[in-house]
N, C-alpha and C positions, 0 to 999 in steps of 0.2 A: 504494500500500500504506500509506503514511503517513496519507493522508486517511481510509482505511477504518478504520485502527487508531484514529485520533483520533475518528471518529464513534462507533465502538463504545465507546471510553472515556467519551465524553460521555453516551451513552445509558445505559451501566451505572452511571455516577456519578449520573445523574439518578434512575434507578430506586432506587439505594441511598439517596439522600437522601429521596425520597418514602416509601420503606419505613420509614426512621427516623422520619419525621414521623408516620406511622400508628402505629408502636409507641409513640412518646412521647405521642401524642395519646390513646391508649386508656388509660383508667384503670378498673381493676376494683375499685370501691368495694364491699366485701362487704356493707355495710349496704343499699346500693341494690339489689344483686343479690338479697339475701334478701327485701327488700320486694317486688320484682317477682315472685319465684318462690314466696313463702310460700303455704301452703295456706289457702284462705279457706273457712270454714264458714258457710253461710247458715242462720240460726236465726230462726224465728218464735215468738212467744209469745202465748198466749191464756189468759184467765181466765174462770171460770164457764162452762165448756164444756158444751154439749149437742149431741151428734152422733147421726146415724142411719145405719144400715147397711141397704142394700137389695140384694137379689139377685133377678134375674128380675122386676124391677118390683114386688117385695113387700118391705115392711119386715121385717127379720129381727132387728134389735137397736137399742137406744137406750143411749147412753153419756153419763154425766155425770161431770165431774171439775172440781176447783177450779182446776187449772193444767195447761197443755199446752204442750209445745215440739214444733215440727216442724223437724227438722234435715235439711238436704240435704248429705250427704257422699257417699262412694262408694256406700253403701247408705242410701237415704232412709228415715227412721224418724220416728215420732211417739212422744213420751215423756210419761208421766203420773207426775211425781215425787211428787205429794202426794195419793194415793188416787184410785181410780176405782170407779164402779158401772156395771154393764151389765145390762140386761134383755133376754133373748132371747125371741123370739116364734115361734109356729108359723105355719103357712100361713094360719090364720084370724085372725091377730093376737092370739091369746091368749098371755099370758105363760106360758112353759113353764119357764124357768130364769132365775136372776139370780146375779150374782157381785159380790164386793167384794174389793179388793186395795189394799194400801198403795202399790204401784208397778206400772206397766205400760209396755210398750214394743211398739209396733206396727210391724212391718217391712212396708212397703207392697209391695215387689216380691215378697215371699214370701207375702203374705196370712196372716201368722202374728202372734200376740200372745204375748209373754212376760210372765207375771205373777209377782211375788214378794212375800214378806213378808206373812204372815197372809192367805193366799188362802182364800176361802170361796165355795163354789158350792152353791146350793140350788134344787131343782126344786119344782113345785107340789104334789107328794105329800109334801114334807118331807124327801126324801132329801138328805143333806148331805155334801159333800166338803170336807175341810180339808187344806191342805198349805202348805209354805213356798214352793214354786215350781211353776208350771204353765204349759204351752203350750196355746194354742187355735189350731187350724188352721181358718181361715175356709172353705176350700174343702171339706174333708172333714167339717166340723162336729164335730171330735173334740177332747176335752181329753186331755192326756197329760203324764206326768212320769216321770222315772227315779229320783226320790227318794221318800222316805217320804210316805205319804198316809193319811188316815183317812176311811173312808166309812161312813156310818151311815144306816139307814132308820128308820122310826118304831119298829119292834120289834126291830131288831138293831143292834149296834155291832161293826164289824169294824176291827181294827188290822192292816193288811197290812204287808208288808215293803216292799221297794223296787219302784217302778214301777207305773203305772196307766194305762189307756186307757179312756175313757168317751165315749159319745155325748153330745151337748150336752143332751139331755133325760134322761139316765141310764137309758134303756131297756136299754142294755148297758154293763156295767162289768166290766173285765177287769184283774186284778192279775197282774203279771209274776212276782214272787217273794213269795208269800204266806207270812206268818208270823203267829203269834198263836194265841189260843184261841177256840174256838167251842163253844157248848153243843150237844150232839148227843143226839137221842132214842135210845131203845134200839135202834131199827131202823137207826141209823147215819146218819140224815139230819139236817141242821142244823135247829134249832128256829126 
């Protein structure tokens, strides 16, 4: 019994000594932990950008911008902080619409572009859309905003309220909350 007690005492003492060595040997330096676990953002930069968008093997748009950042975070996006210009083409490669904006952000996984600050979209007929922010959905080829927008054709000027949805070529333009004045003929139809 003495020998067994002595063996257990030695084993327990050795385990305690080794455990103390591990505890004393571990140092939790906050600086090193933060360095190893900090969020790293991958960011690429390009200047004098010219890019093309194709769908189903056909060119659909051409983009030019003086500066572009491609950022790989949780959501990968491409940012155009110093203006951008885009020409949109129909199936026969004729330019149908073009747009200018002071800022743009393309969300790759969503196939959507957010534009803000002096957004102007014009089609070949001269129809013009002006607003402070605008979304373009690449899949549906729709422009939309929940904020105020101004849409004008060659012979009409419309000041709508909040919200707009339009096809890329302006063949269909829908306002959500229309406000403003329109000239109406005696028959009740807009001039």
